[in-house]
C-alpha positions as CSV (number, residue, x, y, z in Angstrom):
1,A,103.6,73.3,131.6
2,D,106.7,75.2,130.4
3,E,106.0,75.7,126.6
4,Q,109.1,76.5,124.6
5,Q,107.3,78.7,122.0
6,G,104.3,79.8,124.1
7,V,100.7,78.9,124.3
8,Y,97.8,79.6,121.9
9,A,94.2,78.7,122.7
10,I,90.7,79.5,121.3
11,V,87.6,79.5,123.5
12,R,84.3,79.3,121.6
13,L,80.7,79.9,122.7
14,S,78.1,79.9,120.0
15,S,79.4,82.3,117.3
16,A,81.9,84.1,119.7
17,E,85.6,83.2,119.9
18,I,88.3,84.5,122.2
19,H,91.9,83.9,121.1
20,L,94.4,83.8,123.9
21,Q,98.1,83.8,123.3
22,I,101.4,83.8,125.2
23,R,104.6,83.8,123.1
24,R,108.1,83.5,124.2
25,R,111.1,84.7,122.2
26,A,113.3,81.8,121.0
27,K,116.5,81.8,123.0
28,D,118.5,81.2,119.8
29,A,117.0,84.3,118.1
30,P,116.9,87.1,120.7
31,H,117.5,89.7,118.0
32,R,114.4,88.8,116.0
33,P,111.5,91.3,116.6
34,L,108.4,89.7,118.1
35,F,105.0,91.4,117.8
36,E,102.7,90.6,120.6
37,R,98.9,90.9,120.6
38,D,96.8,91.0,123.8
39,V,93.4,90.3,122.2
40,F,92.3,88.9,118.8
41,L,88.7,89.8,118.0
42,E,86.9,88.4,115.0
43,V,84.4,91.0,113.6
44,S,82.3,91.6,110.5
45,D,83.1,94.5,108.2
46,V,86.7,95.0,109.6
47,A,87.4,97.6,106.9
48,S,84.6,99.8,108.2
49,L,85.8,99.4,111.8
50,A,89.4,100.2,110.9
51,S,88.2,103.4,109.1
52,Q,86.1,104.5,112.1
53,L,88.9,104.0,114.6
54,E,91.4,105.7,112.4
55,Q,89.0,108.7,112.1
56,R,88.7,108.9,115.9
57,G,92.5,109.0,116.3
58,A,93.2,105.5,117.4
59,R,96.8,104.5,117.5
60,I,97.1,102.0,114.6
61,L,100.1,99.7,115.1
62,L,99.5,97.4,112.1
63,P,97.3,98.8,109.3
64,L,94.5,96.8,107.6
65,S,96.0,94.0,105.6
66,D,95.5,90.4,104.5
67,A,97.3,87.8,106.7
68,A,98.6,84.5,105.3
69,Y,96.4,82.6,107.7
70,G,93.2,83.7,106.1
71,F,92.2,87.0,107.9
72,R,92.0,90.6,106.9
73,E,93.1,92.4,110.1
74,F,94.5,95.5,111.8
75,T,96.0,96.1,115.3
76,V,95.5,99.1,117.5
77,E,96.9,100.0,120.9
78,D,94.5,101.2,123.5
79,L,95.1,103.9,126.1
80,N,96.4,101.3,128.6
81,G,99.0,99.9,126.1
82,Y,97.0,96.8,125.2
83,R,97.2,95.6,121.6
84,L,93.9,94.7,120.1
85,T,93.7,92.9,116.7
86,F,90.4,93.1,114.9
87,A,90.0,90.6,112.1
88,E,87.5,89.2,109.5
89,R,87.9,85.9,107.7
90,L,88.7,86.2,104.0
C-alpha cells in the first residue's frame, strides 16, 4: 500500500525486537530536515556501548540522549553508510 507518511513495524521473538521503518518526506514540507535510521536496536547498558564505540572512533551522528518516547539512545553510521540507533528503555 502507498503510505503517505511511511511505514513502521516491530518484529518480536522472545526478548528480541527488530524495528523496521520507511519514512517519506511530506510533500508540503520539503524543506524540513528528515533524519532516517536504518536499524533500531534495543540493548542493555547503552551508555557503556556508546562510550566503547566512541573510543574506537565510530562516527556518532546523534550523541547519547533521552528521547521523548522513553528511550536513551545514540546513532552511529557504519562504514557502508547505514545508520544504527542503539537504545535502552528509560
